[in-house]
N, C-alpha and C positions, 0 to 999 in steps of 0.2 A: 666296743667300738667298734663296728665293721670297717673294713680297709676295701673300698673300693678301686685300688688299685691307683687313685687319686692324692695329693697330698695339697696342701694350701698354696704350696709353690709354686706348681704346674699349672694352675687355674688361670685363665684368664680374666683379666678384668678388663671390665668396659672401658673404651678410651677417656669417657670423661670423670671416670674413677682414678686416674693416673695423676700425677704430681707433675707440675710445669716441667719438672727433669726427665720425666720418664716420657715427654712429648715433644722432643729437641728439633721437630719439623714444623710446628705450630706456630713459630715464630716467624721461621721463614716463608710461610705461606702467607702471614699475615701482611710481612715487609714485601713481599712482592704484590700480592695485592694492591696497596697503596703505591705502590711505583707503576703501577699498569694504570692507575686512576689518576695519577700526577700527569703521566705521559699523555694521558685523551686530553685532560685540560688543556696541555699545553699545545697540545697541536690543533683543538680548536681556535685556542687564542691566535696563535701562529699563523692560521690558514682562513682565520674570518677575512671577510669582503674590507678592503680597505677603499674608502672614500675622501676622497680630499673636498676640501671647502666648495672650490670650483665645482666639482659633478654633483655635490648636496646642492647647491645652490639652482643648480640647473635643474635638477629633477623634482624641485617643490615648484617648475612653473609650469604650466599648462603653455604650449606653444602653439602659434599660428603657421599651420601647415602654407599660407598664400605668402606668408613674409617667408617663411621657409625657403618657396620655391626662390623667392628673391635672391635671398642668401645663395642658395645654389647656382644660381645662372650669374651672379656676380664673381662667387669663389672656386667653381668646383667643374662648372660645364666643359671649361680648355680640356681635362683632364678624362673627365668621367661622362661626357658627352650629354647633348640636350638635354636627353629623357635619362638619363643615370645607367643606357645602358652599357657602357664602359668604351675607352678609347684607349688612352694611355694607361689612365686607371682603370680599376677592374667596375665589371658592372653592379651596379647600388641596387639593384631589383632585388627586392627579398632581404635585405640585408638585416632587417628590424626582427625577422625571422632566425637569422644565423648568430647574430650580438644583441647582448644584453643592452640597456641603453647606456648604463657605465661604461662597457665597450665601446661603445659608436663612441661614446665625448672621449674616451682616453683616446681612441683610432683619430680623430680628426684633431686635436691638440696638442698629441705627442710628438709627431714627427716621425716614427718611429719604422715606419714603412716608406722609406723613398721610392719613389721622387715626391712622396706628398712631404708638404712643407708643415712647421710648426704652425697651427692656426691655434688662434685662441678667442675667438669673438666675445662678445659682454655676454653674459648668460641670459639674457630674453632673448639675443641671437640665436645663441644655440638652442637653446629650447622649441625655437621656430626651424630649425633645421632639424633637428629629431623629429619634432612633428610631421616635416615635410617626406624624411628618409621614411618613417613609419608609414607612408601613406604608398609607396611604391612596390 
């Protein structure tokens, strides 16, 4: 037999031919991948849009902009001005381009931005107001 200077102990085995004891990092890699996937699923679930029942009911309705204008005149003109150009409150011109319908509903009903009070009209009235605001 010829000896090329290599013996069987020095020949590298392919990765797939090694036993699990010879591949110590494979389990860690699989665990790491699993943890990353779990983290992604949790992040998607935690940051999904939360829509409350009131908002859902409003979004299912088609509003009437004329009725929405009446709602606006009765409830919003004092702060936002006759034509929504802003006075005490900000201008609402183009507001539907800056905020989603859900965000607009939240803005109206939450009272989180003083001096705007909490205000929760019936779902139909809110749908009408949204239709009016979308025309500004």
